[in-house]
N, C-alpha and C positions, 0 to 999 in steps of 0.2 A: 504494500499499500504506499502511496506516495501522495503528498499534499493534494494533487490534482485529482485524486480518486475520491476525496472526502465528500465531494457534493454526491456521486453516485452512491457512496455507501449511506450516506443520510437517508436518501430515499429508501432504501432496502430496510435500514434500521426502522424508520418511521412506520412503515407498513408492517412489520413484523413483531413490534413490542410495543405493550401497552404504555411502558414508562421508557421511552428511548433515550439513549445517550445523546450528549450534546455535541455539537461540532467541535468544540474546544477539547473534548474528551478523546475523540479521534486524533485529533492534531497532536495532543498530547501523547498519545501512544506510539506515533510516529517518531517522535522525538525521544522517547524512552529506550532505543535501540541502545546497547545490544541485549538487553534482558526481554524487551517486548517484541514479539513477533506479529505484525498485523500484516495480514496477506489478502489479496483480492482474488477473485476468480473472474476472469475475462472470458467473454464468450468468443470464440475464435473468429466466427463467421461475422457476427455482428460488432465485434470490437467494442463491447459494452460490459462493465462491471455488473456481474449477476449475483455475486455472493462474496463473503469475507470470513475470514476467521482471525481473532486475536488471541494469543496466549502469552504468557509469561514464562520463561525458563531461567530458574536460578539454581544453579548445580544439577542435581539429579531429579529435582521436584518442578513440574510444570503445573499451571493453572490455565485452563481454558476460560476466559474472560467472556468471549462473545462470539457467536457463530450465526450466521444467517443466509438464506438464499433467497433471491427476489421471489414473490409468490409466482411469477409466470413461468418460473424454471423449478419449482418444487416439485417433488416426487418423480424425479429423473435420476435418482442417485448421485446427485452433485455434492450434497452434503456429506454422504458416506465416502465418496471419492476423495473429497478434501480432507476429511478427517483421517481417513487411512493414510493418505499421503503425509500428513502432519505427524501422525504417530510413528510413521518410519524416519521422518526427519529427526524427531526427539530421540528416537533409539540411536540413530546416527551420532548425536551429539551427547550421548551418554544420559540421557534422561531415564529415570527409573520408575516414576510415579507420576500419574497425570490425575488430576482432580478437576471437577466443574460443578457447578450448581445448576439445577433446572427446576422448573415449575412443576407441581404434579400434574397441572392441568396439560401440559405440552406433551402430549400423548406421542406425537410423532418423533420428538426429540428422544424420548424416554426409549421408545423402540431402536432407534438407530443406537443409542448408547449401550443399551443391552446386547444388541447384535454384534457390536464390535468389542463386546466383553468386559465392559464398565460394570461395577457392582455398586449398590447403594451402600454406603457407609455410614450414614447419619441423616438426620433431619435439622435444619435449621428453622425453627419456629419464628414465624412472622418476617421473615427474611425480605419478602417482596412488599413492598409499601402499597403500590398502586398496580392492579387492585391487590389487596391484601392477599397473601398467599405465603405458605411455608415454602422453603426450598429444599429439594433432595439433594445430597451431596453424593456425588458418584466418584468412583476411583477406578483407574486402570493400573496395575502393577506390570512393568515392563521387564519380567526377569530374564 
């Protein structure tokens, strides 16, 4: 992700989440390299950003902060492809543990994470403010 990608990422963010990140948050992620890895998915034919993922890697631990695919391109396996590729990159860089939070109501994401081997390790009560909802904490051990 580069600064020029932020407007396209914001469109996806706003249609994907009830409490979207602000533009300044995405710009900050770009500036937090080398621990922040903000990546975009660009449709090869349309030359358009259709998805993104942001994760932090500090040593062996990784936190997936945000992942989304534009609604026009969902249910095509793009999120799974991106997450699989990121998992391989994390392994290559010595990552051993990936964690993330997800809303219990986000059934599509829950299915994907379970499919890729993530397991729920805890619940964070009241984690999401708008709308109010707990967060399931998932982890994937990369042994």
